[in-house]
Each structure stands twice: as structure tokens, then as C-alpha cells.
ZAMAR-372094 format. One record per atom (N, C-alpha, C): residue in three letters; atom name; x, y, z. Coordinates in Angstrom, 2 decimals. Example, Ala and Ser with C-alpha at 12.3 -4.5 7.8 and 13.67 -1.06 7.14 Angstrom:
2
dotor; kolfi; east; north; up
ALA; N; 13.19; -5.69; 7.80 .
ALA; CA; 12.30; -4.50; 7.80 .
ALA; C; 13.20; -3.30; 7.80 .
SER; N; 12.85; -2.25; 7.08 .
SER; CA; 13.67; -1.06; 7.14 .
SER; C; 12.90; 0.03; 7.87 .
END
This chain:
134
dotor; kolfi; east; north; up
GLN; N; 0.82; -1.18; 0.01 .
GLN; CA; 0.00; -0.02; 0.00 .
GLN; C; 0.85; 1.21; 0.03 .
VAL; N; 0.36; 2.26; -0.55 .
VAL; CA; 1.05; 3.58; -0.62 .
VAL; C; 0.28; 4.59; 0.20 .
PHE; N; 0.94; 5.27; 1.14 .
PHE; CA; 0.34; 6.26; 2.02 .
PHE; C; 0.75; 7.68; 1.56 .
PHE; N; -0.24; 8.58; 1.65 .
PHE; CA; 0.06; 9.97; 1.31 .
PHE; C; -0.48; 10.82; 2.52 .
PHE; N; 0.36; 11.76; 2.99 .
PHE; CA; -0.13; 12.68; 4.08 .
PHE; C; -0.11; 14.04; 3.43 .
PHE; N; -1.05; 14.89; 3.77 .
PHE; CA; -1.00; 16.25; 3.32 .
PHE; C; -1.90; 17.07; 4.25 .
LEU; N; -1.69; 18.40; 4.29 .
LEU; CA; -2.45; 19.30; 5.09 .
LEU; C; -3.53; 19.89; 4.23 .
ALA; N; -4.72; 20.02; 4.83 .
ALA; CA; -5.84; 20.65; 4.10 .
ALA; C; -6.48; 21.67; 5.01 .
SER; N; -6.90; 22.71; 4.47 .
SER; CA; -7.60; 23.80; 5.21 .
SER; C; -9.06; 23.83; 4.77 .
TRP; N; -9.94; 23.91; 5.74 .
TRP; CA; -11.38; 23.97; 5.46 .
TRP; C; -12.02; 24.96; 6.41 .
PHE; N; -12.48; 26.01; 5.96 .
PHE; CA; -13.18; 27.01; 6.76 .
PHE; C; -12.23; 27.50; 7.90 .
GLY; N; -10.95; 27.71; 7.60 .
GLY; CA; -10.04; 28.18; 8.63 .
GLY; C; -9.40; 27.19; 9.52 .
ALA; N; -9.90; 25.89; 9.46 .
ALA; CA; -9.28; 24.81; 10.25 .
ALA; C; -8.31; 24.01; 9.41 .
THR; N; -7.25; 23.56; 9.97 .
THR; CA; -6.24; 22.77; 9.23 .
THR; C; -6.34; 21.37; 9.71 .
PHE; N; -6.32; 20.45; 8.70 .
PHE; CA; -6.43; 19.01; 8.97 .
PHE; C; -5.28; 18.27; 8.37 .
VAL; N; -4.84; 17.22; 9.02 .
VAL; CA; -3.90; 16.25; 8.37 .
VAL; C; -4.76; 15.16; 7.73 .
VAL; N; -4.57; 14.98; 6.45 .
VAL; CA; -5.31; 13.99; 5.69 .
VAL; C; -4.36; 12.88; 5.31 .
LEU; N; -4.87; 11.62; 5.52 .
LEU; CA; -4.09; 10.42; 5.16 .
LEU; C; -4.88; 9.68; 4.09 .
LEU; N; -4.22; 9.49; 2.99 .
LEU; CA; -4.87; 8.72; 1.86 .
LEU; C; -4.08; 7.38; 1.72 .
THR; N; -4.79; 6.31; 1.62 .
THR; CA; -4.12; 5.02; 1.38 .
THR; C; -4.61; 4.48; 0.07 .
LEU; N; -3.60; 4.11; -0.74 .
LEU; CA; -3.90; 3.63; -2.10 .
LEU; C; -3.34; 2.24; -2.24 .
ALA; N; -4.08; 1.27; -2.65 .
ALA; CA; -3.51; -0.03; -2.93 .
ALA; C; -2.79; 0.03; -4.21 .
THR; N; -1.55; -0.57; -4.20 .
THR; CA; -0.82; -0.65; -5.51 .
THR; C; -1.45; -1.71; -6.36 .
ASP; N; -1.31; -1.60; -7.69 .
ASP; CA; -1.90; -2.52; -8.58 .
ASP; C; -1.55; -3.94; -8.29 .
SER; N; -0.26; -4.21; -8.00 .
SER; CA; 0.22; -5.56; -7.79 .
SER; C; -0.45; -6.22; -6.57 .
SER; N; -0.96; -5.41; -5.62 .
SER; CA; -1.61; -6.03; -4.44 .
SER; C; -2.93; -6.68; -4.75 .
ARG; N; -3.42; -6.39; -5.97 .
ARG; CA; -4.76; -6.96; -6.38 .
ARG; C; -4.66; -8.41; -6.60 .
TRP; N; -3.43; -8.95; -6.96 .
TRP; CA; -3.28; -10.35; -7.38 .
TRP; C; -2.48; -11.09; -6.31 .
ILE; N; -3.02; -12.25; -5.91 .
ILE; CA; -2.41; -13.06; -4.92 .
ILE; C; -2.05; -14.42; -5.57 .
LEU; N; -0.79; -14.78; -5.61 .
LEU; CA; -0.40; -16.09; -6.07 .
LEU; C; -0.41; -17.14; -4.90 .
LEU; N; -1.14; -18.16; -5.05 .
LEU; CA; -1.15; -19.26; -4.11 .
LEU; C; -0.52; -20.48; -4.72 .
GLN; N; 0.57; -20.89; -4.10 .
GLN; CA; 1.39; -22.03; -4.65 .
GLN; C; 0.90; -23.32; -4.27 .
THR; N; -0.20; -23.45; -3.50 .
THR; CA; -0.85; -24.69; -3.21 .
THR; C; -1.47; -25.26; -4.47 .
GLU; N; -1.21; -26.49; -4.77 .
GLU; CA; -1.81; -27.05; -6.01 .
GLU; C; -3.21; -27.67; -5.77 .
LEU; N; -4.19; -27.04; -6.40 .
LEU; CA; -5.60; -27.45; -6.27 .
LEU; C; -6.22; -27.61; -7.65 .
THR; N; -7.32; -28.27; -7.74 .
THR; CA; -8.16; -28.25; -8.97 .
THR; C; -8.72; -26.88; -9.17 .
TRP; N; -9.20; -26.63; -10.38 .
TRP; CA; -9.76; -25.26; -10.67 .
TRP; C; -10.89; -24.96; -9.68 .
LYS; N; -11.80; -25.93; -9.47 .
LYS; CA; -12.98; -25.61; -8.55 .
LYS; C; -12.48; -25.40; -7.11 .
GLU; N; -11.53; -26.19; -6.64 .
GLU; CA; -10.95; -25.99; -5.29 .
GLU; C; -10.32; -24.66; -5.17 .
ALA; N; -9.60; -24.21; -6.23 .
ALA; CA; -8.93; -22.96; -6.24 .
ALA; C; -10.00; -21.81; -6.15 .
GLN; N; -11.05; -21.98; -6.96 .
GLN; CA; -12.14; -20.93; -7.00 .
GLN; C; -12.79; -20.88; -5.58 .
THR; N; -12.98; -21.97; -4.96 .
THR; CA; -13.61; -21.96; -3.58 .
THR; C; -12.70; -21.27; -2.63 .
LEU; N; -11.41; -21.59; -2.62 .
LEU; CA; -10.44; -20.94; -1.67 .
LEU; C; -10.35; -19.42; -1.95 .
CYS; N; -10.27; -19.03; -3.21 .
CYS; CA; -10.21; -17.61; -3.55 .
CYS; C; -11.47; -16.89; -3.04 .
ARG; N; -12.61; -17.47; -3.27 .
ARG; CA; -13.82; -16.83; -2.86 .
ARG; C; -13.96; -16.72; -1.32 .
LYS; N; -13.41; -17.74; -0.59 .
LYS; CA; -13.51; -17.74; 0.83 .
LYS; C; -12.51; -16.75; 1.45 .
ASN; N; -11.33; -16.60; 0.90 .
ASN; CA; -10.31; -15.82; 1.49 .
ASN; C; -9.96; -14.48; 0.80 .
TYR; N; -10.37; -14.33; -0.37 .
TYR; CA; -10.05; -13.12; -1.13 .
TYR; C; -11.35; -12.66; -1.83 .
THR; N; -11.34; -12.61; -3.16 .
THR; CA; -12.60; -12.25; -3.85 .
THR; C; -13.06; -13.39; -4.81 .
ASP; N; -12.07; -13.75; -5.71 .
ASP; CA; -12.36; -14.78; -6.69 .
ASP; C; -11.06; -15.16; -7.35 .
LEU; N; -11.14; -16.13; -8.30 .
LEU; CA; -9.99; -16.30; -9.14 .
LEU; C; -9.79; -15.10; -10.03 .
ALA; N; -8.52; -14.91; -10.41 .
ALA; CA; -8.19; -13.77; -11.21 .
ALA; C; -8.95; -13.64; -12.50 .
SER; N; -9.51; -12.48; -12.75 .
SER; CA; -10.15; -12.14; -14.06 .
SER; C; -9.26; -11.19; -14.78 .
ILE; N; -8.76; -11.55; -15.92 .
ILE; CA; -7.76; -10.76; -16.65 .
ILE; C; -8.56; -10.06; -17.76 .
ARG; N; -8.87; -8.85; -17.54 .
ARG; CA; -9.83; -8.10; -18.41 .
ARG; C; -9.14; -7.30; -19.54 .
ASN; N; -7.80; -7.10; -19.36 .
ASN; CA; -7.13; -6.26; -20.40 .
ASN; C; -5.63; -6.58; -20.36 .
ALA; N; -4.90; -6.01; -21.30 .
ALA; CA; -3.47; -6.21; -21.34 .
ALA; C; -2.77; -5.71; -20.13 .
GLN; N; -3.23; -4.64; -19.54 .
GLN; CA; -2.62; -4.15; -18.28 .
GLN; C; -2.72; -5.21; -17.14 .
ASP; N; -3.87; -5.81; -16.95 .
ASP; CA; -3.99; -6.86; -15.98 .
ASP; C; -3.01; -8.02; -16.30 .
GLU; N; -2.88; -8.34; -17.50 .
GLU; CA; -1.91; -9.43; -17.94 .
GLU; C; -0.55; -9.09; -17.54 .
LEU; N; -0.13; -7.86; -17.77 .
LEU; CA; 1.21; -7.37; -17.43 .
LEU; C; 1.39; -7.37; -15.93 .
GLN; N; 0.40; -7.08; -15.19 .
GLN; CA; 0.50; -7.02; -13.72 .
GLN; C; 0.70; -8.42; -13.14 .
ILE; N; 0.06; -9.43; -13.75 .
ILE; CA; 0.09; -10.76; -13.21 .
ILE; C; 1.42; -11.49; -13.60 .
ALA; N; 1.94; -11.12; -14.78 .
ALA; CA; 3.14; -11.76; -15.27 .
ALA; C; 4.28; -11.84; -14.28 .
PRO; N; 4.68; -10.80; -13.61 .
PRO; CA; 5.86; -10.92; -12.68 .
PRO; C; 5.49; -11.75; -11.43 .
ILE; N; 4.26; -11.81; -11.03 .
ILE; CA; 3.83; -12.56; -9.87 .
ILE; C; 4.00; -14.08; -10.10 .
VAL; N; 3.69; -14.49; -11.29 .
VAL; CA; 3.73; -15.95; -11.60 .
VAL; C; 5.00; -16.39; -12.35 .
GLN; N; 6.06; -15.55; -12.39 .
GLN; CA; 7.18; -15.85; -13.22 .
GLN; C; 7.98; -17.11; -12.97 .
ASN; N; 7.84; -17.64; -11.75 .
ASN; CA; 8.62; -18.85; -11.40 .
ASN; C; 7.67; -20.12; -11.45 .
MET; N; 6.53; -19.99; -11.97 .
MET; CA; 5.57; -21.07; -12.05 .
MET; C; 5.49; -21.62; -13.51 .
TYR; N; 4.88; -22.80; -13.66 .
TYR; CA; 4.74; -23.34; -14.98 .
TYR; C; 3.36; -23.01; -15.59 .
TYR; N; 2.27; -23.58; -14.99 .
TYR; CA; 0.96; -23.23; -15.32 .
TYR; C; 0.27; -22.80; -14.05 .
VAL; N; -0.60; -21.77; -14.18 .
VAL; CA; -1.32; -21.19; -13.03 .
VAL; C; -2.74; -20.99; -13.43 .
TRP; N; -3.66; -21.48; -12.60 .
TRP; CA; -5.11; -21.27; -12.89 .
TRP; C; -5.47; -19.80; -12.82 .
ILE; N; -6.33; -19.40; -13.80 .
ILE; CA; -6.96; -18.08; -13.73 .
ILE; C; -8.51; -18.37; -13.74 .
GLY; N; -9.32; -17.33; -13.65 .
GLY; CA; -10.77; -17.57; -13.46 .
GLY; C; -11.56; -17.79; -14.74 .
LEU; N; -10.96; -18.08; -15.79 .
LEU; CA; -11.70; -18.26; -17.09 .
LEU; C; -12.07; -19.79; -17.20 .
PHE; N; -13.37; -20.07; -17.61 .
PHE; CA; -13.85; -21.38; -17.69 .
PHE; C; -15.07; -21.56; -18.61 .
SER; N; -15.45; -22.76; -18.91 .
SER; CA; -16.63; -23.24; -19.61 .
SER; C; -16.62; -23.12; -21.09 .
ASP; N; -17.77; -23.55; -21.64 .
ASP; CA; -17.88; -23.51; -23.12 .
ASP; C; -17.84; -22.06; -23.65 .
ASP; N; -18.44; -21.17; -22.97 .
ASP; CA; -18.53; -19.75; -23.38 .
ASP; C; -17.33; -18.93; -22.98 .
TRP; N; -16.45; -19.52; -22.23 .
TRP; CA; -15.22; -18.86; -21.72 .
TRP; C; -15.60; -17.55; -21.07 .
GLU; N; -16.24; -17.70; -19.89 .
GLU; CA; -16.58; -16.55; -19.08 .
GLU; C; -15.71; -16.61; -17.83 .
TRP; N; -15.68; -15.47; -17.06 .
TRP; CA; -14.91; -15.36; -15.88 .
TRP; C; -15.61; -16.00; -14.69 .
SER; N; -14.88; -16.42; -13.70 .
SER; CA; -15.42; -17.04; -12.50 .
SER; C; -16.49; -16.18; -11.85 .
ASP; N; -16.26; -14.85; -11.87 .
ASP; CA; -17.28; -13.90; -11.30 .
ASP; C; -18.42; -13.62; -12.24 .
LEU; N; -18.48; -14.38; -13.35 .
LEU; CA; -19.48; -14.32; -14.36 .
LEU; C; -19.52; -13.09; -15.21 .
SER; N; -18.48; -12.26; -15.12 .
SER; CA; -18.37; -11.08; -15.96 .
SER; C; -17.93; -11.53; -17.31 .
LYS; N; -18.24; -10.61; -18.26 .
LYS; CA; -17.88; -10.87; -19.64 .
LYS; C; -16.75; -9.92; -20.04 .
THR; N; -15.89; -10.38; -20.97 .
THR; CA; -14.84; -9.49; -21.48 .
THR; C; -14.47; -9.99; -22.92 .
THR; N; -14.03; -9.13; -23.73 .
THR; CA; -13.57; -9.54; -25.05 .
THR; C; -12.07; -9.77; -25.07 .
PHE; N; -11.38; -9.33; -24.04 .
PHE; CA; -9.90; -9.56; -24.02 .
PHE; C; -9.60; -11.02; -23.91 .
ARG; N; -8.67; -11.47; -24.78 .
ARG; CA; -8.24; -12.90; -24.75 .
ARG; C; -6.73; -12.90; -25.13 .
TYR; N; -6.03; -13.86; -24.41 .
TYR; CA; -4.56; -13.97; -24.65 .
TYR; C; -4.21; -15.45; -24.91 .
TRP; N; -5.00; -16.12; -25.73 .
TRP; CA; -4.79; -17.56; -25.94 .
TRP; C; -3.51; -17.83; -26.72 .
ALA; N; -2.90; -18.94; -26.35 .
ALA; CA; -1.81; -19.47; -27.15 .
ALA; C; -2.32; -19.90; -28.51 .
ASP; N; -1.39; -20.11; -29.44 .
ASP; CA; -1.79; -20.61; -30.77 .
ASP; C; -2.50; -21.93; -30.60 .
SER; N; -3.53; -22.14; -31.34 .
SER; CA; -4.37; -23.42; -31.37 .
SER; C; -5.15; -23.60; -30.07 .
GLU; N; -5.30; -22.51; -29.27 .
GLU; CA; -6.10; -22.56; -28.06 .
GLU; C; -7.31; -21.64; -28.23 .
PRO; N; -8.39; -21.87; -27.54 .
PRO; CA; -8.67; -23.05; -26.75 .
PRO; C; -9.01; -24.24; -27.64 .
GLY; N; -8.71; -25.41; -27.12 .
GLY; CA; -9.07; -26.67; -27.78 .
GLY; C; -10.57; -26.96; -27.57 .
SER; N; -10.91; -28.16; -27.84 .
SER; CA; -12.40; -28.47; -27.83 .
SER; C; -12.82; -29.18; -26.57 .
THR; N; -11.87; -29.72; -25.76 .
THR; CA; -12.31; -30.62; -24.66 .
THR; C; -12.13; -30.03; -23.24 .
ASP; N; -11.01; -29.32; -23.00 .
ASP; CA; -10.76; -28.86; -21.65 .
ASP; C; -11.53; -27.53; -21.42 .
LYS; N; -11.94; -27.32; -20.22 .
LYS; CA; -12.87; -26.21; -19.96 .
LYS; C; -12.41; -25.23; -18.93 .
CYS; N; -11.19; -25.24; -18.52 .
CYS; CA; -10.60; -24.28; -17.56 .
CYS; C; -9.37; -23.69; -18.14 .
ALA; N; -9.06; -22.45; -17.77 .
ALA; CA; -7.90; -21.77; -18.37 .
ALA; C; -6.79; -21.60; -17.32 .
ALA; N; -5.59; -21.68; -17.83 .
ALA; CA; -4.35; -21.44; -17.05 .
ALA; C; -3.44; -20.57; -17.84 .
VAL; N; -2.69; -19.78; -17.07 .
VAL; CA; -1.59; -18.96; -17.71 .
VAL; C; -0.32; -19.87; -17.76 .
ALA; N; 0.29; -19.88; -18.95 .
ALA; CA; 1.52; -20.63; -19.16 .
ALA; C; 2.71; -19.61; -19.13 .
VAL; N; 3.38; -19.62; -18.06 .
VAL; CA; 4.47; -18.68; -17.87 .
VAL; C; 5.58; -18.91; -18.91 .
SER; N; 5.81; -20.19; -19.31 .
SER; CA; 6.82; -20.51; -20.29 .
SER; C; 6.46; -20.03; -21.67 .
ASP; N; 5.21; -19.59; -21.89 .
ASP; CA; 4.81; -19.12; -23.15 .
ASP; C; 4.38; -17.63; -23.13 .
LEU; N; 5.16; -16.84; -22.46 .
LEU; CA; 4.89; -15.40; -22.34 .
LEU; C; 3.57; -15.06; -21.71 .
GLY; N; 3.10; -15.95; -20.87 .
GLY; CA; 1.88; -15.63; -20.09 .
GLY; C; 0.57; -15.92; -20.92 .
ARG; N; 0.77; -16.63; -22.06 .
ARG; CA; -0.42; -16.98; -22.92 .
ARG; C; -1.27; -17.97; -22.15 .
TRP; N; -2.52; -18.04; -22.54 .
TRP; CA; -3.53; -18.93; -21.92 .
TRP; C; -3.70; -20.20; -22.61 .
TYR; N; -3.82; -21.29; -21.84 .
TYR; CA; -4.08; -22.58; -22.36 .
TYR; C; -5.34; -23.15; -21.64 .
ASP; N; -6.14; -23.89; -22.39 .
ASP; CA; -7.24; -24.54; -21.72 .
ASP; C; -6.69; -25.89; -21.15 .
GLN; N; -7.18; -26.22; -19.99 .
GLN; CA; -6.70; -27.44; -19.20 .
GLN; C; -7.84; -28.18; -18.70 .
ASP; N; -7.56; -29.42; -18.38 .
ASP; CA; -8.56; -30.26; -17.64 .
ASP; C; -8.74; -29.64; -16.25 .
CYS; N; -9.98; -29.32; -15.89 .
CYS; CA; -10.29; -28.64; -14.66 .
CYS; C; -9.88; -29.48; -13.43 .
TYR; N; -9.66; -30.79; -13.57 .
TYR; CA; -9.26; -31.62; -12.46 .
TYR; C; -7.78; -31.75; -12.20 .
LEU; N; -6.99; -31.11; -13.13 .
LEU; CA; -5.58; -31.01; -12.81 .
LEU; C; -5.34; -30.16; -11.56 .
THR; N; -4.32; -30.48; -10.86 .
THR; CA; -3.94; -29.59; -9.69 .
THR; C; -2.78; -28.74; -10.05 .
GLN; N; -2.92; -27.49; -9.76 .
GLN; CA; -1.79; -26.51; -10.00 .
GLN; C; -2.05; -25.26; -9.19 .
SER; N; -1.03; -24.43; -9.11 .
SER; CA; -1.07; -23.13; -8.42 .
SER; C; -2.13; -22.28; -9.12 .
PHE; N; -2.45; -21.12; -8.46 .
PHE; CA; -3.51; -20.31; -9.00 .
PHE; C; -3.30; -18.84; -8.50 .
VAL; N; -4.02; -17.91; -9.19 .
VAL; CA; -4.00; -16.51; -8.82 .
VAL; C; -5.38; -16.05; -8.40 .
CYS; N; -5.47; -15.49; -7.26 .
CYS; CA; -6.76; -14.90; -6.78 .
CYS; C; -6.72; -13.41; -6.98 .
TYR; N; -7.89; -12.81; -7.09 .
TYR; CA; -8.07; -11.37; -7.09 .
TYR; C; -8.14; -11.01; -5.64 .
GLY; N; -7.22; -10.13; -5.23 .
GLY; CA; -7.08; -9.90; -3.75 .
GLY; C; -7.88; -8.92; -3.06 .
VAL; N; -8.75; -8.17; -3.76 .
VAL; CA; -9.54; -7.13; -3.05 .
VAL; C; -10.80; -7.78; -2.59 .
LYS; N; -11.07; -7.59; -1.23 .
LYS; CA; -12.31; -8.20; -0.69 .
LYS; C; -13.12; -7.16; -0.05 .
END
């Protein structure tokens, strides 16, 4: 978190004002426990907000350094329609070549492929990224 202090005057009185801003990277929490996609979603919803929803290139760039030492990491994208775990819609996609395939229904970031997304069997166990604001 980033803290800012400043003085403000209001009708002749002076106040000390403290602003707290969360840095962008604090939004994403990497959990190195290996779980299935559904187990990861449950844990994220219980302790944070949800599995990570990557809605634009900026989100992708913020997550990349957090997962740099991992191989595959679950994100919140799933199902036939490829929607986010929080059921929000987005047009942003960062699929690897030939992805998504036709059988696997959960998405993971592949760090070895510049953070591109791969569809995976939802029952595989791997690390995951939660959205950290609750």
C-alpha cells in the first residue's frame, strides 16, 4: 500500500489527511498450493474475492511478474462460453496458438509461453492466482 499525508484547510481549520492507495500488484495473490480449478475458486472466494479475471493487457502485465517462477497457473476463465469465474464478460483474450481446444474447460496462464492462456482439464492440480480485493 502507498500512503500519502497532506495538510488541508477547510473554513479556517487545518487538517492532516491520510490517503491509502492499494498498489496494482496487491490486487493479485499467487497461491502456490496445487488445487483443482474448482478447489482454487472456492479458496479464492472464501479468503479473497475470486480467481483472477484478466480483463485487459494491463492486468496481464501485472500478473506476469507474480507468476514468473511457475509453469501453469489457474486463472478464473472457464466453460464452453469462456466466461470469468465472477460471471463477468470480456472480449480480451490472450490464448496461445491453437487454443482453446475443444475438450478442456478451464484456463491457465503458461509462464513459459509469455503468459499466454491454455485450456486445461479442470481436475488437474496446479497453483493459482486470486483477485485480492475483498
